[in-house]
LOLUMLO-891645 format. One line per field, with one value per atom (N, C-alpha, C, CB): atom name; residue number from 1; x negated, y, z. Coordinates in nm, 2 decimals. Glycine has a CB too. Layout:
BEGIN
zaro	(CA:...)
nulo	(NUM:...)
X	(X:...)
Y	(Y:...)
Z	(Z:...)
// end
This chain:
BEGIN
zaro	(N:CA:C:CB:N:CA:C:CB:N:CA:C:CB:N:CA:C:CB:N:CA:C:CB:N:CA:C:CB:N:CA:C:CB:N:CA:C:CB:N:CA:C:CB:N:CA:C:CB:N:CA:C:CB:N:CA:C:CB:N:CA:C:CB:N:CA:C:CB:N:CA:C:CB:N:CA:C:CB:N:CA:C:CB:N:CA:C:CB:N:CA:C:CB:N:CA:C:CB:N:CA:C:CB:N:CA:C:CB:N:CA:C:CB:N:CA:C:CB:N:CA:C:CB:N:CA:C:CB:N:CA:C:CB:N:CA:C:CB:N:CA:C:CB:N:CA:C:CB:N:CA:C:CB:N:CA:C:CB:N:CA:C:CB:N:CA:C:CB:N:CA:C:CB:N:CA:C:CB:N:CA:C:CB:N:CA:C:CB:N:CA:C:CB:N:CA:C:CB:N:CA:C:CB:N:CA:C:CB:N:CA:C:CB:N:CA:C:CB:N:CA:C:CB:N:CA:C:CB:N:CA:C:CB:N:CA:C:CB:N:CA:C:CB:N:CA:C:CB:N:CA:C:CB:N:CA:C:CB:N:CA:C:CB:N:CA:C:CB:N:CA:C:CB:N:CA:C:CB:N:CA:C:CB:N:CA:C:CB:N:CA:C:CB:N:CA:C:CB:N:CA:C:CB:N:CA:C:CB:N:CA:C:CB:N:CA:C:CB:N:CA:C:CB:N:CA:C:CB:N:CA:C:CB:N:CA:C:CB:N:CA:C:CB:N:CA:C:CB:N:CA:C:CB:N:CA:C:CB:N:CA:C:CB:N:CA:C:CB:N:CA:C:CB:N:CA:C:CB:N:CA:C:CB:N:CA:C:CB:N:CA:C:CB:N:CA:C:CB:N:CA:C:CB:N:CA:C:CB:N:CA:C:CB:N:CA:C:CB:N:CA:C:CB:N:CA:C:CB:N:CA:C:CB:N:CA:C:CB:N:CA:C:CB:N:CA:C:CB:N:CA:C:CB:N:CA:C:CB:N:CA:C:CB:N:CA:C:CB:N:CA:C:CB:N:CA:C:CB:N:CA:C:CB:N:CA:C:CB:N:CA:C:CB:N:CA:C:CB:N:CA:C:CB:N:CA:C:CB:N:CA:C:CB:N:CA:C:CB:N:CA:C:CB:N:CA:C:CB:N:CA:C:CB:N:CA:C:CB:N:CA:C:CB:N:CA:C:CB:N:CA:C:CB:N:CA:C:CB:N:CA:C:CB:N:CA:C:CB:N:CA:C:CB:N:CA:C:CB:N:CA:C:CB:N:CA:C:CB)
nulo	(1:1:1:1:2:2:2:2:3:3:3:3:4:4:4:4:5:5:5:5:6:6:6:6:7:7:7:7:8:8:8:8:9:9:9:9:10:10:10:10:11:11:11:11:12:12:12:12:13:13:13:13:14:14:14:14:15:15:15:15:16:16:16:16:17:17:17:17:18:18:18:18:19:19:19:19:20:20:20:20:21:21:21:21:22:22:22:22:23:23:23:23:24:24:24:24:25:25:25:25:26:26:26:26:27:27:27:27:28:28:28:28:29:29:29:29:30:30:30:30:31:31:31:31:32:32:32:32:33:33:33:33:34:34:34:34:35:35:35:35:36:36:36:36:37:37:37:37:38:38:38:38:39:39:39:39:40:40:40:40:41:41:41:41:42:42:42:42:43:43:43:43:44:44:44:44:45:45:45:45:46:46:46:46:47:47:47:47:48:48:48:48:49:49:49:49:50:50:50:50:51:51:51:51:52:52:52:52:53:53:53:53:54:54:54:54:55:55:55:55:56:56:56:56:57:57:57:57:58:58:58:58:59:59:59:59:60:60:60:60:61:61:61:61:62:62:62:62:63:63:63:63:64:64:64:64:65:65:65:65:66:66:66:66:67:67:67:67:68:68:68:68:69:69:69:69:70:70:70:70:71:71:71:71:72:72:72:72:73:73:73:73:74:74:74:74:75:75:75:75:76:76:76:76:77:77:77:77:78:78:78:78:79:79:79:79:80:80:80:80:81:81:81:81:82:82:82:82:83:83:83:83:84:84:84:84:85:85:85:85:86:86:86:86:87:87:87:87:88:88:88:88:89:89:89:89:90:90:90:90:91:91:91:91:92:92:92:92:93:93:93:93:94:94:94:94:95:95:95:95:96:96:96:96:97:97:97:97:98:98:98:98:99:99:99:99:100:100:100:100:101:101:101:101:102:102:102:102:103:103:103:103:104:104:104:104:105:105:105:105:106:106:106:106:107:107:107:107:108:108:108:108:109:109:109:109:110:110:110:110:111:111:111:111:112:112:112:112:113:113:113:113:114:114:114:114:115:115:115:115:116:116:116:116:117:117:117:117:118:118:118:118)
X	(-1.78:-1.75:-1.73:-1.58:-1.76:-1.75:-1.65:-1.85:-1.58:-1.46:-1.48:-1.44:-1.59:-1.62:-1.65:-1.77:-1.70:-1.70:-1.57:-1.82:-1.49:-1.36:-1.25:-1.33:-1.29:-1.21:-1.25:-1.26:-1.39:-1.45:-1.38:-1.61:-1.37:-1.31:-1.15:-1.32:-1.09:-0.96:-0.91:-0.92:-1.01:-0.98:-1.01:-1.04:-1.13:-1.14:-1.02:-1.26:-0.98:-0.87:-0.73:-0.83:-0.71:-0.59:-0.65:-0.54:-0.71:-0.77:-0.76:-0.89:-0.79:-0.84:-0.68:-0.96:-0.59:-0.43:-0.36:-0.37:-0.44:-0.39:-0.33:-0.26:-0.33:-0.25:-0.35:-0.20:-0.29:-0.33:-0.35:-0.24:-0.51:-0.54:-0.59:-0.64:-0.59:-0.66:-0.60:-0.64:-0.48:-0.40:-0.45:-0.22:-0.42:-0.44:-0.60:-0.38:-0.68:-0.84:-0.87:-0.93:-0.80:-0.85:-0.80:-0.79:-0.66:-0.64:-0.71:-0.47:-0.77:-0.83:-0.99:-0.83:-1.05:-1.15:-1.17:-1.17:-1.05:-1.02:-1.02:-0.89:-0.96:-0.93:-1.09:-0.79:-1.15:-1.29:-1.40:-1.34:-1.37:-1.45:-1.41:-1.44:-1.27:-1.24:-1.26:-1.15:-1.26:-1.29:-1.43:-1.25:-1.49:-1.67:-1.70:-1.72:-1.72:-1.75:-1.82:-1.87:-1.91:-1.99:-1.92:-2.17:-1.79:-1.72:-1.67:-1.61:-1.71:-1.64:-1.52:-1.64:-1.47:-1.33:-1.24:-1.30:-1.28:-1.24:-1.24:-1.33:-1.30:-1.30:-1.20:-1.42:-1.13:-1.03:-0.90:-0.95:-0.90:-0.79:-0.66:-0.86:-0.56:-0.43:-0.45:-0.31:-0.52:-0.54:-0.61:-0.60:-0.70:-0.78:-0.70:-0.96:-0.60:-0.53:-0.42:-0.46:-0.35:-0.25:-0.32:-0.17:-0.47:-0.50:-0.55:-0.59:-0.57:-0.57:-0.41:-0.65:-0.34:-0.19:-0.18:-0.06:-0.23:-0.19:-0.11:-0.15:-0.11:-0.04:0.07:-0.12:0.02:0.11:0.17:-0.01:0.15:0.17:0.31:0.08:0.40:0.53:0.52:0.63:0.61:0.64:0.69:0.71:0.60:0.62:0.63:0.53:0.65:0.62:0.51:0.64:0.38:0.26:0.20:0.21:0.28:0.27:0.29:0.38:0.40:0.47:0.34:0.69:0.27:0.20:0.05:0.19:0.03:-0.09:-0.05:-0.15:0.09:0.12:0.13:0.21:0.16:0.19:0.05:0.27:-0.02:-0.18:-0.25:-0.28:-0.25:-0.31:-0.20:-0.32:-0.08:-0.01:-0.07:0.10:-0.08:-0.13:-0.26:-0.11:-0.36:-0.54:-0.51:-0.66:-0.44:-0.43:-0.39:-0.34:-0.26:-0.22:-0.34:-0.09:-0.41:-0.54:-0.61:-0.68:-0.66:-0.76:-0.68:-0.80:-0.58:-0.51:-0.52:-0.41:-0.48:-0.49:-0.58:-0.43:-0.73:-0.83:-0.91:-0.89:-0.85:-0.89:-1.01:-0.91:-0.96:-1.08:-1.02:-1.12:-0.89:-0.81:-0.68:-0.76:-0.62:-0.53:-0.41:-0.55:-0.38:-0.28:-0.30:-0.17:-0.21:-0.26:-0.23:-0.18:-0.35:-0.36:-0.22:-0.53:-0.15:-0.03:0.07:0.08:0.13:0.23:0.33:0.27:0.41:0.51:0.62:0.53:0.61:0.76:0.73:0.89:0.83:0.78:0.91:0.74:0.86:0.96:1.03:0.91:1.16:1.25:1.18:1.39:1.23:1.18:1.23:1.20:1.16:1.25:1.35:1.13:1.45:1.58:1.56:1.69:1.61:1.57:1.68:1.56:1.61:1.72:1.82:1.66:1.95:2.05:2.07:2.18:2.08:2.08:2.21:2.08:2.20:2.33:2.36:2.32:2.46:2.49:2.59:2.52:2.52:2.61:2.72:2.52:2.82:2.94:2.90:3.12:3.02:2.99:2.97:3.11:3.08:3.09:2.96:3.22:2.90:2.80:2.70:2.77:2.65:2.59:2.58:2.65:2.71:2.72:2.68:2.85:2.71:2.70:2.53:2.80:2.47:2.31:2.24:2.26:2.30:2.23:2.25:2.24:2.40:2.45:2.32:2.64:2.31:2.20:2.07:2.18:2.01:1.90:1.89:1.86:2.00:2.00:2.03:2.12:2.07:2.06:1.93:2.14)
Y	(-0.92:-0.75:-0.77:-0.65:-0.68:-0.66:-0.60:-0.61:-0.62:-0.54:-0.40:-0.57:-0.36:-0.21:-0.14:-0.20:-0.22:-0.15:-0.16:-0.21:-0.26:-0.25:-0.16:-0.40:-0.12:-0.01:0.11:-0.02:0.15:0.27:0.29:0.27:0.19:0.20:0.25:0.03:0.15:0.18:0.30:0.11:0.37:0.50:0.61:0.53:0.60:0.67:0.66:0.65:0.57:0.53:0.64:0.32:0.59:0.68:0.83:0.64:0.88:0.99:1.06:0.96:1.00:1.03:1.02:0.88:0.96:1.01:1.12:0.92:1.17:1.30:1.25:1.39:1.12:1.09:1.13:0.91:1.19:1.22:1.09:1.31:1.06:0.92:0.90:0.86:1.01:1.03:0.90:1.21:0.90:0.78:0.66:0.78:0.66:0.50:0.49:0.48:0.56:0.54:0.52:0.66:0.59:0.56:0.42:0.65:0.39:0.22:0.12:0.17:0.15:0.03:0.05:0.05:0.16:0.16:0.09:0.27:0.09:0.03:-0.14:0.09:-0.16:-0.28:-0.33:-0.29:-0.29:-0.31:-0.36:-0.14:-0.26:-0.27:-0.40:-0.14:-0.43:-0.55:-0.67:-0.56:-0.67:-0.80:-0.85:-0.79:-0.68:-0.70:-0.64:-0.90:-0.54:-0.45:-0.55:-0.31:-0.63:-0.71:-0.83:-0.75:-0.85:-0.97:-0.99:-0.96:-1.06:-1.12:-1.09:-1.25:-0.99:-0.99:-1.13:-0.89:-1.21:-1.33:-1.43:-1.37:-1.41:-1.48:-1.43:-1.46:-1.31:-1.25:-1.36:-1.09:-1.40:-1.51:-1.44:-1.65:-1.49:-1.44:-1.42:-1.55:-1.51:-1.50:-1.39:-1.60:-1.34:-1.24:-1.12:-1.24:-1.08:-0.98:-0.99:-1.01:-1.13:-1.11:-1.07:-1.25:-1.10:-1.06:-0.90:-1.16:-0.84:-0.71:-0.62:-0.65:-0.70:-0.64:-0.66:-0.74:-0.75:-0.79:-0.88:-0.71:-1.01:-1.10:-1.07:-1.21:-1.02:-0.99:-0.82:-1.02:-0.73:-0.60:-0.58:-0.52:-0.51:-0.50:-0.45:-0.43:-0.46:-0.40:-0.27:-0.46:-0.17:-0.04:0.01:0.01:0.13:0.20:0.22:0.30:0.19:0.19:0.06:0.21:-0.06:-0.18:-0.17:-0.26:-0.09:-0.11:0.02:-0.05:0.11:0.18:0.08:0.31:0.03:-0.06:-0.17:-0.12:-0.24:-0.31:-0.24:-0.38:-0.15:-0.06:-0.02:0.08:0.02:0.05:-0.07:0.09:-0.19:-0.32:-0.35:-0.45:-0.36:-0.38:-0.33:-0.32:-0.19:-0.15:-0.17:-0.06:-0.18:-0.21:-0.38:-0.20:-0.46:-0.60:-0.60:-0.69:-0.53:-0.52:-0.47:-0.42:-0.39:-0.31:-0.44:-0.17:-0.51:-0.62:-0.73:-0.69:-0.76:-0.83:-0.83:-0.82:-0.67:-0.65:-0.63:-0.58:-0.63:-0.58:-0.75:-0.44:-0.85:-1.00:-1.05:-1.06:-0.97:-0.97:-1.09:-0.80:-1.11:-1.22:-1.25:-1.14:-1.38:-1.43:-1.41:-1.58:-1.37:-1.33:-1.27:-1.44:-1.17:-1.08:-1.18:-0.92:-1.19:-1.25:-1.17:-1.25:-1.14:-1.05:-1.16:-0.94:-1.10:-1.21:-1.21:-1.22:-1.33:-1.38:-1.32:-1.54:-1.30:-1.22:-1.08:-1.32:-0.97:-0.83:-0.83:-0.67:-0.80:-0.78:-0.64:-0.81:-0.62:-0.51:-0.39:-0.55:-0.25:-0.14:-0.13:-0.02:-0.07:-0.09:0.02:-0.07:-0.01:0.06:0.21:-0.03:0.32:0.44:0.47:0.56:0.55:0.59:0.67:0.67:0.64:0.74:0.82:0.68:0.96:1.05:1.08:1.12:1.12:1.12:1.27:1.03:1.32:1.43:1.46:1.48:1.56:1.55:1.66:1.57:1.61:1.69:1.80:1.59:1.92:2.04:2.03:2.13:1.91:1.86:1.81:1.73:1.71:1.63:1.75:1.53:1.82:1.93:2.00:2.01:2.04:2.13:2.05:2.19:1.91:1.83:1.81:1.68:1.78:1.80:1.90:1.82:2.03:2.15:2.19:2.25:2.14:2.19:2.11:2.12:1.99:1.87:1.93:1.70:2.01:2.03:2.18:2.02:2.24:2.36:2.32:2.45:2.20:2.19:2.16:2.10)
Z	(-1.33:-1.28:-1.12:-1.37:-1.06:-0.92:-0.89:-0.87:-0.79:-0.72:-0.72:-0.56:-0.67:-0.66:-0.83:-0.55:-0.90:-1.05:-1.12:-1.15:-1.11:-1.15:-1.04:-1.17:-0.96:-0.86:-0.91:-0.70:-0.95:-1.00:-1.13:-1.00:-1.23:-1.38:-1.35:-1.48:-1.26:-1.25:-1.22:-1.18:-1.11:-1.08:-1.18:-0.96:-1.26:-1.36:-1.47:-1.41:-1.49:-1.59:-1.53:-1.58:-1.43:-1.39:-1.39:-1.24:-1.32:-1.35:-1.48:-1.32:-1.56:-1.73:-1.74:-1.85:-1.73:-1.72:-1.67:-1.67:-1.61:-1.53:-1.40:-1.62:-1.35:-1.21:-1.10:-1.19:-0.99:-0.85:-0.82:-0.75:-0.79:-0.77:-0.63:-0.88:-0.53:-0.43:-0.30:-0.39:-0.27:-0.19:-0.24:-0.21:-0.38:-0.45:-0.43:-0.64:-0.45:-0.45:-0.31:-0.52:-0.20:-0.06:-0.07:0.07:-0.08:-0.04:-0.13:-0.06:-0.25:-0.33:-0.24:-0.54:-0.22:-0.17:-0.04:-0.16:0.04:0.16:0.17:0.20:0.04:0.00:-0.06:-0.11:-0.10:-0.15:-0.02:-0.22:0.07:0.18:0.24:0.28:0.27:0.32:0.28:0.35:0.13:0.05:0.05:-0.08:0.02:0.00:-0.16:0.00:-0.16:-0.28:-0.40:-0.23:-0.33:-0.47:-0.49:-0.44:-0.44:-0.46:-0.62:-0.37:-0.68:-0.81:-0.83:-0.83:-0.93:-0.92:-0.94:-1.03:-1.02:-1.06:-0.92:-1.19:-0.81:-0.66:-0.59:-0.57:-0.65:-0.54:-0.51:-0.62:-0.39:-0.37:-0.29:-0.27:-0.30:-0.24:-0.08:-0.27:-0.06:0.08:0.14:0.13:0.04:0.12:0.07:0.09:-0.01:-0.05:0.11:-0.21:0.12:0.24:0.39:0.25:0.37:0.49:0.51:0.54:0.37:0.40:0.44:0.27:0.39:0.41:0.58:0.31:0.64:0.77:0.78:0.83:0.88:0.88:1.00:0.90:1.08:1.21:1.23:1.36:1.12:1.13:1.08:1.04:1.13:1.04:0.92:1.09:0.84:0.73:0.73:0.69:0.69:0.68:0.55:0.73:0.51:0.40:0.34:0.41:0.45:0.44:0.35:0.59:0.41:0.35:0.17:0.43:0.19:0.04:-0.03:0.03:0.01:-0.05:-0.08:0.03:0.01:-0.02:-0.13:0.11:-0.16:-0.23:-0.35:-0.19:-0.38:-0.50:-0.56:-0.45:-0.47:-0.52:-0.59:-0.39:-0.51:-0.55:-0.69:-0.40:-0.67:-0.80:-0.94:-0.80:-0.95:-1.03:-1.06:-1.01:-0.99:-1.01:-1.06:-0.82:-1.02:-1.06:-1.18:-0.98:-1.23:-1.39:-1.43:-1.44:-1.38:-1.50:-1.53:-1.43:-1.40:-1.40:-1.50:-1.23:-1.52:-1.60:-1.76:-1.57:-1.76:-1.89:-1.98:-1.90:-1.90:-1.94:-1.94:-1.84:-1.92:-1.88:-1.81:-1.99:-1.67:-1.57:-1.47:-1.49:-1.50:-1.40:-1.51:-1.23:-1.48:-1.56:-1.47:-1.60:-1.36:-1.32:-1.15:-1.35:-1.11:-0.98:-0.88:-0.95:-0.77:-0.67:-0.54:-0.65:-0.58:-0.48:-0.42:-0.59:-0.29:-0.26:-0.34:-0.14:-0.34:-0.43:-0.37:-0.45:-0.25:-0.25:-0.17:-0.15:-0.21:-0.13:-0.06:-0.24:0.06:0.16:0.14:0.30:0.16:0.16:0.23:0.23:0.19:0.29:0.41:0.24:0.48:0.64:0.63:0.79:0.70:0.71:0.76:0.81:0.68:0.74:0.85:0.63:0.96:1.07:1.03:1.18:1.07:1.03:1.13:0.99:1.10:1.14:1.26:1.03:1.36:1.43:1.47:1.56:1.46:1.49:1.60:1.39:1.71:1.83:1.84:1.96:1.90:1.87:2.00:1.88:1.97:2.03:2.20:1.99:2.22:2.38:2.42:2.42:2.33:2.36:2.39:2.25:2.30:2.32:2.47:2.25:2.48:2.60:2.72:2.61:2.74:2.85:2.84:2.83:2.73:2.74:2.82:2.63:2.74:2.81:2.93:2.74:2.96:3.12:3.19:3.17:3.19:3.28:3.27:3.19:3.19:3.18:3.27:3.05:3.28:3.36:3.52:3.31:3.55:3.70:3.75:3.74)
// end
């Protein structure tokens, strides 16, 4: 079974369950292009998956979106007998910290606004 065929089956499966699959489909199609659509599923290695995530890119929410999409896809592949185990990274980094909002005091706001008038 080729990667392209299995991605098509997986997307159809998700749609049959009533799930919105556009972003997942986009990620999987991108993965398919990166690895090669005619690549047999059994030939996909962890190094190819890691290359798709990017070695030097910072860990972002987009990285986690890719990981989540591929995790579901590979679980589907394993459950259908196409793979023995998912070739995903063994360690998943934590989500990046969210920015803590800063609330200006009235005094700080006045100083900022007065600076702009000068």
